[in-house]
C-alpha positions in Angstrom: -6.5 13.1 43.6 -2.7 13.5 43.8 -0.9 16.4 45.3 -0.5 19.4 43.0 2.8 19.7 41.2 2.4 23.5 40.9 -0.2 25.5 42.9 0.2 29.2 42.1 -2.5 30.2 44.7 0.3 29.7 47.3 2.9 31.8 45.6 4.2 34.8 47.7 6.8 37.4 46.9 9.3 37.2 49.8 9.6 40.3 52.1 12.2 42.7 50.7 12.6 40.8 47.5 12.0 43.8 45.2 14.5 45.9 47.2 12.1 48.8 47.5 8.6 49.3 48.8 5.7 48.4 46.5 4.7 52.0 46.0 8.2 52.9 44.8 8.1 50.0 42.3 4.8 51.2 41.0 6.1 54.8 40.6 9.1 53.5 38.6 6.8 51.5 36.4 4.6 54.5 35.7 7.7 56.7 35.0 9.1 54.0 32.7 5.9 53.7 30.8 5.6 57.4 30.3 8.5 59.8 30.6 11.2 57.2 29.8 9.3 55.5 26.9 8.0 58.7 25.4 11.3 60.5 25.5 12.8 61.2 22.0 15.6 58.9 20.9 18.4 61.6 21.4 17.6 62.1 25.1 20.0 59.4 26.4 21.2 61.7 29.2 17.6 62.2 30.4 16.9 58.5 30.5 20.2 57.9 32.3 19.2 60.6 34.8 15.9 58.9 35.4 17.6 55.5 36.0 20.0 57.2 38.5 17.0 58.8 40.3 15.6 55.3 40.7 18.9 53.9 42.1 20.7 52.5 39.0 24.4 53.0 38.8 24.9 54.5 35.3 28.3 55.4 33.9 29.3 58.2 31.5 28.0 58.2 28.0 25.5 55.3 28.4 22.9 55.0 25.7 19.6 53.3 26.7 16.9 53.3 24.0 13.5 54.5 25.1 11.8 51.1 24.4 14.2 49.2 26.7 12.6 47.9 29.8 14.3 47.6 33.2 12.3 45.9 36.0 14.1 47.3 39.0 16.8 49.9 38.1 18.2 49.9 41.7 19.5 46.3 40.9 21.3 47.4 37.7 24.7 48.9 37.0 25.9 49.9 33.6 29.5 51.0 32.9 30.8 53.9 30.8 29.9 54.1 27.1 27.6 51.0 27.0 24.5 50.7 24.9 21.1 49.1 25.6 19.2 48.5 22.4 15.6 48.8 21.3 13.2 46.5 23.2 16.0 45.0 25.3 14.8 43.7 28.7 16.8 43.8 31.9 14.6 41.6 34.0 16.5 42.6 37.2 14.9 40.5 39.9 18.5 40.1 41.0 21.5 42.2 40.3 22.6 42.8 36.6 26.1 44.2 36.2 27.0 45.5 32.8 30.6 46.6 32.2 32.0 49.5 30.1 31.8 49.6 26.3 29.2 46.8 26.2 26.6 46.6 23.4 23.4 44.9 24.4 21.6 44.8 21.0 18.0 45.0 20.1 15.5 42.6 21.8 18.1 41.0 24.1 16.7 39.6 27.3 18.7 39.4 30.5 16.8 37.3 33.0 18.2 37.6 36.5 15.5 35.6 38.2 13.8 32.2 38.3 11.5 30.0 40.3 12.0 26.8 42.2 9.9 24.5 40.1 10.5 21.6 42.6 8.1 23.2 45.1 4.3 23.5 44.5 4.2 27.1 45.7 6.7 28.0 42.8 8.8 30.4 45.0 11.4 32.8 43.6 15.0 31.6 43.9 16.7 34.1 46.2 20.2 32.8 45.9 22.3 35.4 44.0 24.9 32.8 43.0 22.1 31.3 40.9 20.4 34.4 39.5 22.9 37.4 39.3 24.1 38.3 35.8 27.5 39.8 35.0 28.5 41.1 31.6 32.1 42.1 31.5 33.7 45.1 29.6 33.6 45.1 25.8 31.1 42.4 25.3 28.7 42.4 22.4 25.4 40.6 22.7 24.0 40.6 19.1 20.3 40.9 18.4 17.8 38.8 20.4 20.2 37.0 22.7 18.8 35.5 25.9 21.1 35.5 29.0 19.8 33.2 31.7 20.0 33.5 35.5 23.5 33.2 37.1 25.4 33.7 33.8 28.6 35.6 33.5 30.0 36.6 30.1 33.8 37.3 30.0 35.5 40.4 28.7 35.4 41.0 25.0 33.1 38.0 24.2 30.7 38.2 21.3 27.4 36.3 21.6 25.8 35.7 18.2 22.3 36.7 17.3 19.4 34.6 18.7 21.8 32.6 20.9 20.8 31.4 24.4 23.4 31.8 27.1 22.4 29.3 29.8 25.9 28.9 31.1 28.8 31.3 31.6 30.9 32.2 28.6 34.6 32.8 28.4 36.4 36.1 27.6 37.5 37.0 24.0 35.5 34.3 22.3 32.8 34.3 19.7 30.0 32.2 21.1 26.7 31.2 19.6 24.0 28.5 19.5 21.5 27.1 21.9 23.0 26.7 24.3 25.7 29.2 23.3 29.2 27.7 23.2 32.6 29.3 22.5 33.3 28.6 18.8 36.4 30.6 18.0 38.6 33.5 19.3 37.3 37.0 18.7 40.7 38.0 17.2 42.3 34.9 15.6 46.1 35.0 15.7 47.8 35.9 12.4 
């Protein structure tokens, strides 16, 4: 029999990977599944407060919908007046930085983590240059956009619905597709 290509029995979460003790992570997940999720829509301030209590950096006027999911809030920063839509996922295994006046629409998925598939134990990639996500000011991610590990999206970019951003995208461009590519300027010159 040949050596296994992938043997998940040997997977281990690296020490300190989550950034907080296991009990703290579990408390956050319980709070997120109850108080956060059950809060009425208009209670944006309450949800921002909960995120701050758990270590997120949250700006003024941020609107996070109650069905949004954030894996580790202490690895998330959201600038002033930004929106996180219904069922959006911030899979923050690494840092996710969202600027000001950003719209992360419904069902977007920001994936700041991955595995090294070349090793049988399938370890997490712990190199932030390959996993950290940065969304600059005034970006709009339309519905159901996937943003992959290590991607940066430049100021004022628009990423079209159902696009997949596997590579960084430039500022002030309308981008779409799989993989998403810059297609035209956000504001064409007259």
